N, CA, C and O atoms as a GROMACS GRO file, in nm:
protein
  536
    1MET      N    1  10.777  11.286  20.396
    1MET     CA    2  10.676  11.195  20.338
    1MET      C    3  10.719  11.152  20.198
    1MET      O    4  10.748  11.234  20.111
    2HIS      N    5  10.721  11.022  20.178
    2HIS     CA    6  10.749  10.972  20.044
    2HIS      C    7  10.617  10.960  19.969
    2HIS      O    8  10.514  10.929  20.028
    3PRO      N    9  10.620  10.986  19.836
    3PRO     CA   10  10.497  10.963  19.761
    3PRO      C   11  10.464  10.814  19.762
    3PRO      O   12  10.554  10.731  19.771
    4MET      N   13  10.339  10.782  19.752
    4MET     CA   14  10.299  10.641  19.748
    4MET      C   15  10.363  10.576  19.627
    4MET      O   16  10.367  10.634  19.519
    5PRO      N   17  10.414  10.455  19.644
    5PRO     CA   18  10.468  10.389  19.525
    5PRO      C   19  10.355  10.364  19.426
    5PRO      O   20  10.240  10.341  19.464
    6GLY      N   21  10.389  10.371  19.298
    6GLY     CA   22  10.287  10.352  19.196
    6GLY      C   23  10.244  10.207  19.186
    6GLY      O   24  10.308  10.117  19.239
    7GLN      N   25  10.135  10.187  19.118
    7GLN     CA   26  10.088  10.053  19.087
    7GLN      C   27  10.186   9.991  18.987
    7GLN      O   28  10.219  10.052  18.885
    8ILE      N   29  10.232   9.872  19.016
    8ILE     CA   30  10.326   9.805  18.926
    8ILE      C   31  10.247   9.728  18.821
    8ILE      O   32  10.153   9.655  18.852
    9VAL      N   33  10.287   9.745  18.696
    9VAL     CA   34  10.233   9.666  18.586
    9VAL      C   35  10.349   9.584  18.531
    9VAL      O   36  10.453   9.639  18.497
   10VAL      N   37  10.330   9.453  18.523
   10VAL     CA   38  10.438   9.366  18.476
   10VAL      C   39  10.410   9.319  18.334
   10VAL      O   40  10.296   9.295  18.297
   11ALA      N   41  10.517   9.306  18.257
   11ALA     CA   42  10.506   9.259  18.119
   11ALA      C   43  10.608   9.150  18.097
   11ALA      O   44  10.716   9.151  18.156
   12GLY      N   45  10.573   9.054  18.013
   12GLY     CA   46  10.661   8.940  17.990
   12GLY      C   47  10.718   8.937  17.850
   12GLY      O   48  10.645   8.949  17.752
   13ALA      N   49  10.851   8.921  17.842
   13ALA     CA   50  10.918   8.903  17.713
   13ALA      C   51  10.941   8.754  17.695
   13ALA      O   52  11.037   8.698  17.750
   14LEU      N   53  10.854   8.691  17.619
   14LEU     CA   54  10.863   8.546  17.598
   14LEU      C   55  10.943   8.523  17.470
   14LEU      O   56  10.901   8.561  17.361
   15ILE      N   57  11.060   8.459  17.486
   15ILE     CA   58  11.151   8.441  17.374
   15ILE      C   59  11.171   8.293  17.348
   15ILE      O   60  11.196   8.215  17.440
   16SER      N   61  11.160   8.255  17.221
   16SER     CA   62  11.180   8.116  17.182
   16SER      C   63  11.242   8.113  17.043
   16SER      O   64  11.193   8.180  16.952
   17ASP      N   65  11.348   8.037  17.027
   17ASP     CA   66  11.414   8.026  16.895
   17ASP      C   67  11.442   8.162  16.833
   17ASP      O   68  11.411   8.186  16.716
   18ALA      N   69  11.501   8.251  16.912
   18ALA     CA   70  11.542   8.384  16.864
   18ALA      C   71  11.425   8.468  16.813
   18ALA      O   72  11.444   8.556  16.729
   19ALA      N   73  11.304   8.439  16.864
   19ALA     CA   74  11.189   8.522  16.830
   19ALA      C   75  11.116   8.561  16.959
   19ALA      O   76  11.117   8.487  17.057
   20LEU      N   77  11.054   8.679  16.956
   20LEU     CA   78  10.984   8.734  17.071
   20LEU      C   79  10.834   8.728  17.045
   20LEU      O   80  10.788   8.762  16.936
   21LEU      N   81  10.758   8.686  17.146
   21LEU     CA   82  10.613   8.685  17.134
   21LEU      C   83  10.559   8.825  17.163
   21LEU      O   84  10.583   8.880  17.270
   22VAL      N   85  10.486   8.882  17.067
   22VAL     CA   86  10.422   9.013  17.087
   22VAL      C   87  10.271   8.997  17.069
   22VAL      O   88  10.224   8.910  16.996
   23ALA      N   89  10.198   9.084  17.136
   23ALA     CA   90  10.051   9.075  17.136
   23ALA      C   91   9.993   9.207  17.087
   23ALA      O   92  10.038   9.314  17.126
   24GLN      N   93   9.892   9.197  17.002
   24GLN     CA   94   9.828   9.317  16.946
   24GLN      C   95   9.707   9.354  17.030
   24GLN      O   96   9.618   9.272  17.054
   25ARG      N   97   9.703   9.478  17.075
   25ARG     CA   98   9.595   9.523  17.164
   25ARG      C   99   9.463   9.537  17.092
   25ARG      O  100   9.455   9.577  16.977
   26GLU      N  101   9.359   9.502  17.165
   26GLU     CA  102   9.222   9.514  17.116
   26GLU      C  103   9.162   9.645  17.168
   26GLU      O  104   9.076   9.705  17.103
   27ARG      N  105   9.209   9.688  17.285
   27ARG     CA  106   9.153   9.806  17.351
   27ARG      C  107   9.260   9.864  17.445
   27ARG      O  108   9.358   9.795  17.472
   28PRO      N  109   9.245   9.987  17.496
   28PRO     CA  110   9.143  10.086  17.463
   28PRO      C  111   9.161  10.138  17.320
   28PRO      O  112   9.262  10.109  17.256
   29PRO      N  113   9.064  10.215  17.269
   29PRO     CA  114   9.068  10.257  17.128
   29PRO      C  115   9.201  10.322  17.087
   29PRO      O  116   9.249  10.301  16.976
   30GLU      N  117   9.258  10.402  17.177
   30GLU     CA  118   9.381  10.473  17.137
   30GLU      C  119   9.502  10.379  17.125
   30GLU      O  120   9.603  10.416  17.066
   31LEU      N  121   9.491  10.258  17.182
   31LEU     CA  122   9.601  10.162  17.170
   31LEU      C  123   9.565  10.041  17.082
   31LEU      O  124   9.650   9.957  17.055
   32ALA      N  125   9.441  10.034  17.039
   32ALA     CA  126   9.397   9.919  16.959
   32ALA      C  127   9.481   9.910  16.832
   32ALA      O  128   9.503  10.010  16.763
   33GLY      N  129   9.527   9.789  16.801
   33GLY     CA  130   9.608   9.768  16.682
   33GLY      C  131   9.756   9.783  16.707
   33GLY      O  132   9.837   9.745  16.622
   34LEU      N  133   9.795   9.838  16.823
   34LEU     CA  134   9.937   9.850  16.857
   34LEU      C  135   9.983   9.723  16.927
   34LEU      O  136   9.903   9.648  16.982
   35TRP      N  137  10.114   9.700  16.924
   35TRP     CA  138  10.172   9.577  16.977
   35TRP      C  139  10.240   9.601  17.111
   35TRP      O  140  10.292   9.710  17.136
   36GLU      N  141  10.239   9.499  17.196
   36GLU     CA  142  10.298   9.513  17.329
   36GLU      C  143  10.351   9.379  17.377
   36GLU      O  144  10.326   9.274  17.317
   37LEU      N  145  10.424   9.386  17.487
   37LEU     CA  146  10.457   9.266  17.562
   37LEU      C  147  10.336   9.239  17.652
   37LEU      O  148  10.292   9.330  17.722
   38PRO      N  149  10.282   9.118  17.650
   38PRO     CA  150  10.163   9.091  17.731
   38PRO      C  151  10.194   9.095  17.880
   38PRO      O  152  10.307   9.071  17.922
   39GLY      N  153  10.093   9.124  17.961
   39GLY     CA  154  10.110   9.130  18.106
   39GLY      C  155   9.992   9.198  18.170
   39GLY      O  156   9.884   9.204  18.112
   40GLY      N  157  10.013   9.251  18.290
   40GLY     CA  158   9.904   9.319  18.358
   40GLY      C  159   9.944   9.366  18.496
   40GLY      O  160  10.062   9.361  18.534
   41LYS      N  161   9.846   9.412  18.572
   41LYS     CA  162   9.872   9.473  18.703
   41LYS      C  163   9.899   9.369  18.811
   41LYS      O  164   9.842   9.259  18.812
   42VAL      N  165   9.988   9.406  18.902
   42VAL     CA  166  10.017   9.323  19.020
   42VAL      C  167   9.908   9.351  19.124
   42VAL      O  168   9.884   9.466  19.160
   43ALA      N  169   9.843   9.246  19.170
   43ALA     CA  170   9.738   9.261  19.271
   43ALA      C  171   9.800   9.269  19.410
   43ALA      O  172   9.914   9.228  19.430
   44ALA      N  173   9.724   9.323  19.505
   44ALA     CA  174   9.771   9.333  19.643
   44ALA      C  175   9.809   9.195  19.694
   44ALA      O  176   9.735   9.098  19.674
   45GLY      N  177   9.925   9.185  19.759
   45GLY     CA  178   9.967   9.059  19.818
   45GLY      C  179  10.032   8.962  19.720
   45GLY      O  180  10.072   8.852  19.758
   46GLU      N  181  10.043   9.003  19.594
   46GLU     CA  182  10.102   8.917  19.491
   46GLU      C  183  10.246   8.959  19.466
   46GLU      O  184  10.277   9.078  19.470
   47THR      N  185  10.335   8.864  19.440
   47THR     CA  186  10.469   8.904  19.396
   47THR      C  187  10.459   8.939  19.247
   47THR      O  188  10.363   8.902  19.179
   48GLU      N  189  10.560   9.011  19.199
   48GLU     CA  190  10.559   9.047  19.056
   48GLU      C  191  10.563   8.923  18.969
   48GLU      O  192  10.496   8.916  18.867
   49ALA      N  193  10.643   8.824  19.010
   49ALA     CA  194  10.653   8.701  18.931
   49ALA      C  195  10.519   8.626  18.929
   49ALA      O  196  10.477   8.576  18.824
   50ASP      N  197  10.453   8.619  19.044
   50ASP     CA  198  10.322   8.551  19.050
   50ASP      C  199  10.221   8.623  18.962
   50ASP      O  200  10.143   8.560  18.890
   51ALA      N  201  10.222   8.755  18.969
   51ALA     CA  202  10.127   8.834  18.890
   51ALA      C  203  10.150   8.813  18.741
   51ALA      O  204  10.054   8.796  18.665
   52LEU      N  205  10.275   8.813  18.700
   52LEU     CA  206  10.305   8.797  18.558
   52LEU      C  207  10.265   8.658  18.510
   52LEU      O  208  10.208   8.643  18.402
   53ALA      N  209  10.295   8.556  18.591
   53ALA     CA  210  10.257   8.419  18.554
   53ALA      C  211  10.104   8.409  18.543
   53ALA      O  212  10.053   8.345  18.451
   54ARG      N  213  10.033   8.471  18.636
   54ARG     CA  214   9.886   8.467  18.634
   54ARG      C  215   9.831   8.540  18.511
   54ARG      O  216   9.743   8.489  18.442
   55GLU      N  217   9.884   8.659  18.485
   55GLU     CA  218   9.835   8.737  18.371
   55GLU      C  219   9.859   8.663  18.239
   55GLU      O  220   9.773   8.662  18.151
   56LEU      N  221   9.976   8.602  18.226
   56LEU     CA  222  10.006   8.533  18.100
   56LEU      C  223   9.921   8.407  18.085
   56LEU      O  224   9.887   8.366  17.974
   57ARG      N  225   9.888   8.346  18.199
   57ARG     CA  226   9.797   8.231  18.194
   57ARG      C  227   9.659   8.278  18.148
   57ARG      O  228   9.595   8.213  18.065
   58GLU      N  229   9.612   8.392  18.201
   58GLU     CA  230   9.480   8.444  18.164
   58GLU      C  231   9.478   8.496  18.020
   58GLU      O  232   9.382   8.470  17.946
   59GLU      N  233   9.584   8.567  17.980
   59GLU     CA  234   9.583   8.633  17.849
   59GLU      C  235   9.622   8.540  17.735
   59GLU      O  236   9.572   8.553  17.624
   60LEU      N  237   9.713   8.446  17.765
   60LEU     CA  238   9.770   8.363  17.658
   60LEU      C  239   9.741   8.215  17.673
   60LEU      O  240   9.763   8.137  17.580
   61GLY      N  241   9.692   8.174  17.791
   61GLY     CA  242   9.672   8.033  17.817
   61GLY      C  243   9.803   7.958  17.835
   61GLY      O  244   9.808   7.836  17.818
   62ALA      N  245   9.910   8.030  17.869
   62ALA     CA  246  10.042   7.970  17.877
   62ALA      C  247  10.092   7.965  18.021
   62ALA      O  248  10.068   8.055  18.101
   63GLU      N  249  10.162   7.858  18.051
   63GLU     CA  250  10.237   7.850  18.177
   63GLU      C  251  10.377   7.901  18.149
   63GLU      O  252  10.439   7.864  18.049
   64VAL      N  253  10.428   7.987  18.237
   64VAL     CA  254  10.564   8.041  18.218
   64VAL      C  255  10.641   8.038  18.348
   64VAL      O  256  10.584   8.037  18.457
   65THR      N  257  10.773   8.038  18.336
   65THR     CA  258  10.857   8.069  18.451
   65THR      C  259  10.914   8.208  18.425
   65THR      O  260  10.952   8.242  18.313
   66VAL      N  261  10.919   8.287  18.532
   66VAL     CA  262  10.963   8.426  18.520
   66VAL      C  263  11.111   8.434  18.554
   66VAL      O  264  11.155   8.386  18.659
   67GLY      N  265  11.187   8.495  18.464
   67GLY     CA  266  11.332   8.506  18.483
   67GLY      C  267  11.376   8.646  18.519
   67GLY      O  268  11.312   8.714  18.599
   68GLN      N  269  11.487   8.688  18.458
   68GLN     CA  270  11.550   8.815  18.494
   68GLN      C  271  11.469   8.936  18.451
   68GLN      O  272  11.385   8.928  18.361
   69ARG      N  273  11.496   9.048  18.518
   69ARG     CA  274  11.436   9.176  18.479
   69ARG      C  275  11.489   9.214  18.341
   69ARG      O  276  11.600   9.178  18.303
   70LEU      N  277  11.408   9.288  18.267
   70LEU     CA  278  11.448   9.336  18.136
   70LEU      C  279  11.448   9.488  18.138
   70LEU      O  280  11.344   9.550  18.161
   71GLY      N  281  11.565   9.548  18.114
   71GLY     CA  282  11.570   9.694  18.104
   71GLY      C  283  11.527   9.766  18.231
   71GLY      O  284  11.530   9.709  18.340
   72ASP      N  285  11.487   9.891  18.215
   72ASP     CA  286  11.451   9.976  18.328
   72ASP      C  287  11.300   9.988  18.341
   72ASP      O  288  11.225   9.958  18.248
   73ASP      N  289  11.258  10.035  18.458
   73ASP     CA  290  11.116  10.066  18.477
   73ASP      C  291  11.075  10.177  18.382
   73ASP      O  292  11.154  10.265  18.350
   74VAL      N  293  10.950  10.173  18.339
   74VAL     CA  294  10.895  10.278  18.254
   74VAL      C  295  10.777  10.339  18.329
   74VAL      O  296  10.685  10.268  18.369
   75ALA      N  297  10.779  10.472  18.348
   75ALA     CA  298  10.667  10.537  18.416
   75ALA      C  299  10.553  10.556  18.316
   75ALA      O  300  10.573  10.604  18.205
   76LEU      N  301  10.434  10.517  18.359
   76LEU     CA  302  10.314  10.533  18.276
   76LEU      C  303  10.225  10.634  18.347
   76LEU      O  304  10.157  10.600  18.444
   77GLY      N  305  10.224  10.756  18.299
   77GLY     CA  306  10.142  10.857  18.365
   77GLY      C  307  10.188  10.883  18.507
   77GLY      O  308  10.306  10.866  18.538
   78GLU      N  309  10.095  10.924  18.594
   78GLU     CA  310  10.129  10.964  18.731
   78GLU      C  311  10.156  10.846  18.823
   78GLU      O  312  10.240  10.854  18.912
   79SER      N  313  10.085  10.735  18.799
   79SER     CA  314  10.081  10.637  18.907
   79SER      C  315  10.120  10.495  18.868
   79SER      O  316  10.129  10.408  18.954
   80LEU      N  317  10.142  10.469  18.740
   80LEU     CA  318  10.175  10.332  18.700
   80LEU      C  319  10.323  10.317  18.669
   80LEU      O  320  10.385  10.405  18.609
   81ILE      N  321  10.379  10.205  18.712
   81ILE     CA  322  10.518  10.174  18.681
   81ILE      C  323  10.519  10.043  18.604
   81ILE      O  324  10.470   9.940  18.652
   82LEU      N  325  10.574  10.048  18.485
   82LEU     CA  326  10.577   9.932  18.398
   82LEU      C  327  10.713   9.865  18.411
   82LEU      O  328  10.817   9.931  18.401
   83ARG      N  329  10.712   9.734  18.432
   83ARG     CA  330  10.836   9.660  18.458
   83ARG      C  331  10.831   9.531  18.376
   83ARG      O  332  10.731   9.459  18.380
   84ALA      N  333  10.937   9.502  18.305
   84ALA     CA  334  10.937   9.383  18.218
   84ALA      C  335  11.032   9.276  18.271
   84ALA      O  336  11.135   9.305  18.332
   85TYR      N  337  10.994   9.152  18.245
   85TYR     CA  338  11.075   9.035  18.280
   85TYR      C  339  11.084   8.943  18.160
   85TYR      O  340  10.995   8.938  18.076
   86VAL      N  341  11.196   8.872  18.154
   86VAL     CA  342  11.210   8.767  18.054
   86VAL      C  343  11.137   8.644  18.107
   86VAL      O  344  11.159   8.605  18.222
   87VAL      N  345  11.053   8.583  18.027
   87VAL     CA  346  10.980   8.464  18.072
   87VAL      C  347  11.005   8.348  17.976
   87VAL      O  348  11.034   8.367  17.858
   88THR      N  349  10.994   8.228  18.030
   88THR     CA  350  11.012   8.106  17.951
   88THR      C  351  10.881   8.029  17.948
   88THR      O  352  10.818   8.007  18.052
   89HIS      N  353  10.840   7.990  17.830
   89HIS     CA  354  10.715   7.916  17.811
   89HIS      C  355  10.738   7.772  17.856
   89HIS      O  356  10.824   7.702  17.802
   90THR      N  357  10.660   7.727  17.954
   90THR     CA  358  10.680   7.591  18.007
   90THR      C  359  10.562   7.498  17.980
   90THR      O  360  10.574   7.378  18.002
   91GLY      N  361  10.449   7.551  17.935
   91GLY     CA  362  10.335   7.464  17.909
   91GLY      C  363  10.216   7.543  17.859
   91GLY      O  364  10.212   7.665  17.866
   92GLY      N  365  10.118   7.471  17.808
   92GLY     CA  366   9.998   7.536  17.756
   92GLY      C  367  10.019   7.582  17.613
   92GLY      O  368  10.132   7.608  17.571
   93THR      N  369   9.910   7.593  17.538
   93THR     CA  370   9.916   7.638  17.399
   93THR      C  371   9.885   7.786  17.395
   93THR      O  372   9.784   7.831  17.450
   94LEU      N  373   9.971   7.863  17.330
   94LEU     CA  374   9.954   8.008  17.324
   94LEU      C  375   9.832   8.044  17.240
   94LEU      O  376   9.815   7.994  17.128
   95HIS      N  377   9.749   8.131  17.294
   95HIS     CA  378   9.628   8.172  17.225
   95HIS      C  379   9.591   8.313  17.272
   95HIS      O  380   9.598   8.342  17.392
   96PRO      N  381   9.551   8.402  17.180
   96PRO     CA  382   9.518   8.539  17.222
   96PRO      C  383   9.380   8.551  17.285
   96PRO      O  384   9.282   8.582  17.216
   97HIS      N  385   9.370   8.527  17.415
   97HIS     CA  386   9.241   8.538  17.484
   97HIS      C  387   9.200   8.683  17.500
   97HIS      O  388   9.081   8.715  17.499
   98ASP      N  389   9.298   8.771  17.515
   98ASP     CA  390   9.269   8.910  17.551
   98ASP      C  391   9.318   9.007  17.444
   98ASP      O  392   9.301   9.128  17.458
   99HIS      N  393   9.378   8.954  17.339
   99HIS     CA  394   9.437   9.037  17.235
   99HIS      C  395   9.378   9.001  17.100
   99HIS      O  396   9.313   8.898  17.083
  100ARG      N  397   9.402   9.088  17.005
  100ARG     CA  398   9.355   9.066  16.869
  100ARG      C  399   9.434   8.954  16.803
  100ARG      O  400   9.379   8.870  16.731
  101GLU      N  401   9.566   8.955  16.828
  101GLU     CA  402   9.653   8.861  16.758
  101GLU      C  403   9.783   8.846  16.836
  101GLU      O  404   9.825   8.938  16.907
  102LEU      N  405   9.847   8.731  16.821
  102LEU     CA  406   9.982   8.710  16.873
  102LEU      C  407  10.073   8.688  16.753
  102LEU      O  408  10.031   8.636  16.649
  103ARG      N  409  10.198   8.727  16.767
  103ARG     CA  410  10.293   8.709  16.657
  103ARG      C  411  10.433   8.692  16.713
  103ARG      O  412  10.468   8.751  16.815
  104TRP      N  413  10.513   8.610  16.645
  104TRP     CA  414  10.654   8.594  16.680
  104TRP      C  415  10.734   8.687  16.590
  104TRP      O  416  10.718   8.686  16.468
  105VAL      N  417  10.821   8.768  16.650
  105VAL     CA  418  10.904   8.859  16.570
  105VAL      C  419  11.051   8.839  16.604
  105VAL      O  420  11.087   8.801  16.716
  106THR      N  421  11.136   8.865  16.505
  106THR     CA  422  11.280   8.854  16.523
  106THR      C  423  11.338   8.992  16.555
  106THR      O  424  11.268   9.093  16.548
  107ALA      N  425  11.466   8.994  16.591
  107ALA     CA  426  11.532   9.121  16.623
  107ALA      C  427  11.517   9.220  16.508
  107ALA      O  428  11.495   9.340  16.530
  108ALA      N  429  11.528   9.171  16.386
  108ALA     CA  430  11.521   9.260  16.269
  108ALA      C  431  11.384   9.324  16.253
  108ALA      O  432  11.371   9.432  16.194
  109GLU      N  433  11.280   9.259  16.305
  109GLU     CA  434  11.144   9.310  16.287
  109GLU      C  435  11.096   9.403  16.399
  109GLU      O  436  10.993   9.469  16.386
  110LEU      N  437  11.173   9.410  16.509
  110LEU     CA  438  11.128   9.486  16.626
  110LEU      C  439  11.094   9.631  16.593
  110LEU      O  440  10.989   9.682  16.632
  111ASP      N  441  11.184   9.697  16.519
  111ASP     CA  442  11.167   9.840  16.494
  111ASP      C  443  11.052   9.869  16.399
  111ASP      O  444  11.001   9.981  16.395
  112ASP      N  445  11.010   9.770  16.322
  112ASP     CA  446  10.905   9.793  16.222
  112ASP      C  447  10.764   9.784  16.281
  112ASP      O  448  10.668   9.828  16.218
  113LEU      N  449  10.752   9.727  16.400
  113LEU     CA  450  10.619   9.709  16.459
  113LEU      C  451  10.565   9.841  16.514
  113LEU      O  452  10.642   9.920  16.569
  114PRO      N  453  10.435   9.865  16.501
  114PRO     CA  454  10.375   9.979  16.571
  114PRO      C  455  10.353   9.942  16.718
  114PRO      O  456  10.250   9.882  16.753
  115TRP      N  457  10.448   9.976  16.804
  115TRP     CA  458  10.444   9.942  16.946
  115TRP      C  459  10.357  10.038  17.025
  115TRP      O  460  10.339  10.153  16.985
  116VAL      N  461  10.301   9.991  17.138
  116VAL     CA  462  10.244  10.086  17.232
  116VAL      C  463  10.364  10.170  17.279
  116VAL      O  464  10.473  10.117  17.298
  117PRO      N  465  10.344  10.301  17.299
  117PRO     CA  466  10.460  10.388  17.326
  117PRO      C  467  10.547  10.342  17.443
  117PRO      O  468  10.670  10.347  17.433
  118ALA      N  469  10.487  10.298  17.552
  118ALA     CA  470  10.565  10.264  17.671
  118ALA      C  471  10.665  10.150  17.645
  118ALA      O  472  10.777  10.153  17.695
  119ASP      N  473  10.624  10.051  17.568
  119ASP     CA  474  10.708   9.933  17.548
  119ASP      C  475  10.829   9.961  17.458
  119ASP      O  476  10.924   9.882  17.456
  120ARG      N  477  10.825  10.072  17.385
  120ARG     CA  478  10.940  10.106  17.298
  120ARG      C  479  11.070  10.120  17.376
  120ARG      O  480  11.178  10.097  17.323
  121ALA      N  481  11.057  10.157  17.504
  121ALA     CA  482  11.176  10.178  17.587
  121ALA      C  483  11.262  10.052  17.595
  121ALA      O  484  11.383  10.060  17.614
  122TRP      N  485  11.199   9.936  17.579
  122TRP     CA  486  11.273   9.810  17.595
  122TRP      C  487  11.332   9.755  17.466
  122TRP      O  488  11.398   9.651  17.467
  123LEU      N  489  11.308   9.823  17.355
  123LEU     CA  490  11.352   9.766  17.227
  123LEU      C  491  11.504   9.741  17.221
  123LEU      O  492  11.545   9.638  17.168
  124PRO      N  493  11.587   9.831  17.274
  124PRO     CA  494  11.732   9.802  17.268
  124PRO      C  495  11.767   9.672  17.342
  124PRO      O  496  11.844   9.592  17.291
  125GLU      N  497  11.710   9.652  17.462
  125GLU     CA  498  11.738   9.530  17.538
  125GLU      C  499  11.682   9.407  17.468
  125GLU      O  500  11.747   9.303  17.462
  126LEU      N  501  11.561   9.420  17.415
  126LEU     CA  502  11.500   9.307  17.345
  126LEU      C  503  11.583   9.269  17.223
  126LEU      O  504  11.603   9.151  17.194
  127SER      N  505  11.631   9.369  17.155
  127SER     CA  506  11.713   9.346  17.037
  127SER      C  507  11.840   9.269  17.074
  127SER      O  508  11.879   9.176  17.004
  128LYS      N  509  11.903   9.310  17.185
  128LYS     CA  510  12.023   9.241  17.233
  128LYS      C  511  11.993   9.097  17.269
  128LYS      O  512  12.066   9.006  17.230
  129LEU      N  513  11.884   9.077  17.343
  129LEU     CA  514  11.845   8.943  17.385
  129LEU      C  515  11.823   8.851  17.265
  129LEU      O  516  11.871   8.738  17.261
  130LEU      N  517  11.749   8.902  17.168
  130LEU     CA  518  11.718   8.823  17.050
  130LEU      C  519  11.842   8.797  16.968
  130LEU      O  520  11.858   8.690  16.908
  131GLY      N  521  11.931   8.895  16.965
  131GLY     CA  522  12.058   8.878  16.893
  131GLY      C  523  12.140   8.766  16.953
  131GLY      O  524  12.203   8.687  16.881
  132ARG      N  525  12.141   8.759  17.087
  132ARG     CA  526  12.217   8.652  17.154
  132ARG      C  527  12.156   8.516  17.128
  132ARG      O  528  12.227   8.415  17.120
  133GLN      N  529  12.022   8.512  17.116
  133GLN     CA  530  11.954   8.385  17.094
  133GLN      C  531  11.982   8.331  16.955
  133GLN      O  532  11.989   8.210  16.933
  134GLY      N  533  11.999   8.425  16.858
  134GLY     CA  534  12.013   8.384  16.719
  134GLY      C  535  12.146   8.324  16.699
  134GLY      O  536  12.178   8.283  16.588
   0.00000   0.00000   0.00000
């Protein structure tokens, strides 16, 4: 018997002009004020790309195309698997519907941000990506 696969949570690394879009959490209390890559849970019957595009539309008001995977999966507790993708902004005006604030950061600023713990795993890859863009 294989264990049930965990619930996939997708996150988007939106990069433009050598800067990464990061979102500051409003909740839950233990994560409020910390920064993350925006995203959310994949619903039943949804592809990961569809879920990420939907979540970013809901959270940011942005249309995106979903590109390559970023880094490795990150296990969140017993049952959640966090997976990141590089996304490209194709339309809509970015606005924090679900977050306290949005901010563009450069490779040099990545390490200084108070990240949600899970997203820290991707900092080396994000740094490389942003370095290539610059």
